[in-house]
C-alpha positions, 0 to 999 in steps of 0.5 A, a space after each residue: 574117912 570123915 566127909 568133908 560136907 554134912 550129909 544128914 541122912 544115912 538111908 535112901 533118899 526118897 526125893 531127888 536133890 533138885 536144889 542148891 541153895 547158896 549164901 554169902 557168909 557175913 556178905 558185907 563185912 567179908 567184902 570190906 575184909 577182902 577190900 582191906 587186908 587190914 582188917 582180917 581176922 579182925 572184929 568189924 561192924 558195917 555201919 551207916 555212920 561212925 556213931 554209937 546211936 546207930 546200928 550194925 548192918 553187918 558184922 564178921 564172924 570174929 565180931 559175931 563171937 563176941 555177941 554183935 550181929 546185924 541190928 545191934 546198936 553200936 554202942 552197945 556192941 562197943 561194950 560188948 567187944 573193945 576191939 570192935 572196928 567200924 567201917 562205914 558201908 561202900 554199898 557200891 562196893 557189894 553189888 560190884 562183888 555181887 556181880 563178880 560172885 554171880 559170874 563165878 558161880 555161872 562159871 559152873 553152873 547157871 543161876 536159877 534166882 538171885 534171892 538177894 544181894 547174898 543169896 542165890 538158887 540153882 535148879 538142878 538138872 537130872 545129871 547133877 541131882 545125885 548126891 556125889 555130883 551135887 556136892 562135887 559142884 558145890 565144892 567147885 563153886 566154893 573153890 572158885 570163889 576163893 580163887 577167882 573173887 577172894 579169899 575172904 568170900 566164903 558161902 554156906 551151901 544147901 542141897 535139898 529136894 526143894 528150894 525152901 529146904 536147900 535154903 533151910 540146909 545152908 542155915 545148918 553150918 555156917 560159916 563155910 557150910 556144905 550141908 545135904 538135907 533128905 526130906 526124910 530127915 526132917 524135921 529132926 535135924 533142925 529139932 533144936 531150932 527156934 521157930 524164928 530160925 525159919 525163914 518166913 516165920 518173924 516176930 510177930 507170927 510166932 505168937 500166932 503159931 503160939 496161940 494155934 497150939 504150935 510151940 516147937 518145929 516138931 509142932 510146925 512139921 506135924 500140923 496140917 496145911 489147914 492148921 497152918 492156913 489158919 494160923 497165918 489167917 490165909 493161903 500164906 499158911 498152906 503155901 508155907 506147909 508145902 514148901 516145908 514138906 519139900 514142895 516147890 510152888 513156884 513164884 508169886 507174881 509181883 508187880 511193884 507199886 512204889 519206890 522210895 528211900 529212907 535214911 537214917 540221920 547222921 547226928 549233924 543232919 538231925 535238927 529239922 532244917 538240915 533233915 529237910 536237906 535229906 529229905 529232898 535228896 531222897 527225893 531226888 533220887 526216887 524220882 531219878 530212879 522212877 524215870 530210869 525205870 520208866 514209871 511216873 507216880 500218883 502220889 507221894 509220902 513223907 514219914 519221920 521218925 523223931 530221936 525219942 521214937 516219935 512219929 509223923 506222916 503226910 501224903 498227897 495225890 498228885 492232880 495227875 501222874 507225874 515224874 518230873 523232880 521239880 513237881 515232886 519238890 514242890 509237893 515235898 516241900 508242902 508235906 514237910 511241915 504237915 508231918 512236922 508239925 506231928 512231931 512238933 519240930 523234934 529232932 529227927 532220927 529217921 526220914 523215908 520219902 515214898 513215890 506211891 501208886 506207880 504206873 507205866 509211862 505212856 508211850 513217847 507222844 508224836 510231835 506237835 506240828 504247831 507246838 506253840 498251840 498246845 496248852 501253856 500247862 502242857 508245854 510246862 510238863 514237857 519242860 519240866 521233864 525235859 529238864 529232869 531228864 537232862 539233870 539225870 544224864 549229867 549226873 551219870 556222867 559227872 558224878 552224883 549231885 554234879 546238878 541238884 534241885 533243892 539242895 546245894 551238893 556240898 550240903 550232903 557230902 556226907 550223905 552215904 547214897 545208894 543202900 542195898 535193901 537185901 532184897 533188891 540189888 541197885 543197878 550201878 546207875 543208882 549210885 550216881 542218882 
């Protein structure tokens, strides 16, 4: 009888199967097809705006058969796939479905780590490490998704001795795959992969590996940790070697040092005056998030990219750490002409606003018995902070841009709001900022 999953080894396993890695298939496009039955079975590209000059954020498997994928220019995608349907992204839907999916997975087994909006890792206990038991768990998760989340929501699951190899296994068969990968089957099972098919090796790393004499997956597997240390130029190479060979090294301790937002502009927002409106909207959103997460910023940066790929940038360090929208907006208005002069006030394609060198806010101050004796600057700071907090509260209660600073809300009614970076899942509150 043919098994309902792929086990890539017939030899007794040399290491226990400690990880199950869960990867949703064409996630954004699948959510859109689940929400709109008329899209099911059809080639769909999820886009930030309906414009031939933009790129696909995601593509359904029906579109992928024509070569359309994430990052494909929409004008080119339409030539590749004449029946392509464009759907503007609704990121709030993707977060809601993510929460539903995580709840369903945890009905069967706890999630150890959410890696991104469409990836989760489960660390299997000793009872669930036997192959038949781990496969049964994966099968129940798949069935639960279809029954309780939606028939369009499918996933590929990898089971392996380490988290990294489980992720590799999840990429072996798509869509809706289930692969068990034993350590002794490496690297043969992925011998036909390109180096860049492996997570952690990008287009910039590939030439460095070639320079070190590593041209294939087999070369990579046979290389020593010291050789990868040299190719990476640091301990990242050692870490990659250990993960590739089935070891779990845990997480790097990280701390966020910036909060920012970027936006690819629709054609009607590409002239400098209209682009400034979007820049102010991005700044307002970043400032609100900064306060909600309990931080203040020491500096702000603005970067712009023109339609002909020109770039401009301006930065300013603030006299003291702040979190209020008023001070930050005033600073942005000072940076705008500096950045635009670098690109000669050309039409823009993309804008990014970033609040840098962030630090945690201090504990609330003790109330002053005689506030009238405080310096004027401190009184003004307190007023600006209170006003900013009041704006946040009103927008959360009555909807995004119910009250705004630096732009008229209806000027940005087509602005698509919160986006999902795959490695950062927004809180639902962010969709009101």
